[in-house]
N, C-alpha and C positions, 0 to 999 in steps of 0.2 A: 947530456942534453935529453930532455924528454922530447919524444916524436911528436910532430907537429899534430898528428890528429888525437893527441892525448891533452894538448895545451889549450886552456882557456886563454882567449886573446880579446873578444868584446867586453867593454865593460857593462853592458848589459846582462851578461852571463854571470859576471862577479855579483852583481847589484840582485840580481833574481836568486842566487845560492844564498847570499849572506841575507837578504830579507826573508825567504821562505825556507830556507834549508833549517837542519838541526844543528843546534849548536853545541860543542863540546869542549871544555877547556883542559887543559892539562900545564904544568908549571911554566914550560916554555913555549908552548903554542896552543892557539886555539884553531878548532877546525868547524867549518860550515859544510854540513852533507846535505844535498838534495837530489831530487830526480826532475829529469828532463824527458818524457816519454815521446815526445815529438822528435828528438834528435837521437838517433840510436847509432851513431858513428865510433861510440866507445867512451868511456869514463873519461870526464875532461877533469883536468887538475889546474887551479891555479894558485899562484903564490903571492903573499902580500907581505912583505918586507920593509917596515918603514924606518924612517932617522932615528926612532927612538932605539933600534937595535943597535946601531953603532954608525961608524964613518961608512964611506963607500966600499973601502975593502972588507969591512966585517960584514956588510949587508949581503955583499956579493959571495962570501965565504959561505953564509948561512944560506943563501939562496941555493947555491951548488949541492950543500950537504942535503938540503930538503929533496930537491930533485933525484938525489941518490937514494934516499931511503924512501922515496916514494916507489919505488919499482916493485917490491915485495906487496906491497897494498893494492897494486893495479889489479892481482888476480883475485882480490876478494870483493872487487866490484863489478858491477854489471855495466852494460854499455849506456845506461840511462842516467848512472850517478855522475854527480857535480860535485867536486870536492875544491874547497877553498882552504888554504893553509895559510894562517896568517901568525907569524912570528914574534914573538914576545920580547921584552929587552933580554931576558936571560938567556935567549937562544944564542946571542954572539958568543957565550962562554960553554955552550953545551958541546959535547961531542956528537960525533955522526950517530953512535950507538944509541945515547941517550935520546936523540931526536928521533930514531927511528922506532925506539921501544915506545916513546911517547904517543907518536903518530899511531902506531899499531894498536894500542890502547884505545885512543879517542876514535878510531873508526870502528873498533869492535863495538865500543859502548853507543856510538851514535847510530850504526846502521839499523838495529831493531826499532829506533825510534823515527828514523827516517821514512819508514813505510816501505811497502813492497815496489822495487824497480823492476821492470821487465829485463 
């Protein structure tokens, strides 16, 4: 499980990141990367896994895989970064290795466009 200090919990955080953040798509997921210079408690990560991914068992499996593959990405983010990961329907059949590779690639592409975060 992701430690509480890294979890995005309020819908306002999700909305702000999705609306103002940089969007980067991959075959099985879409990320939104933004900055919040007012809150420097650590990078915050939010997951969106909708019913289009599959039934409850598949959605929870995808959520666990995404939480696991986000750990290496945390080192690349500054405390001001906000990251929302939205799983697409193909994520239900994707392996952890594939999801991790796509997440790393998406974050690497989005960081230069997201601007400078403290």
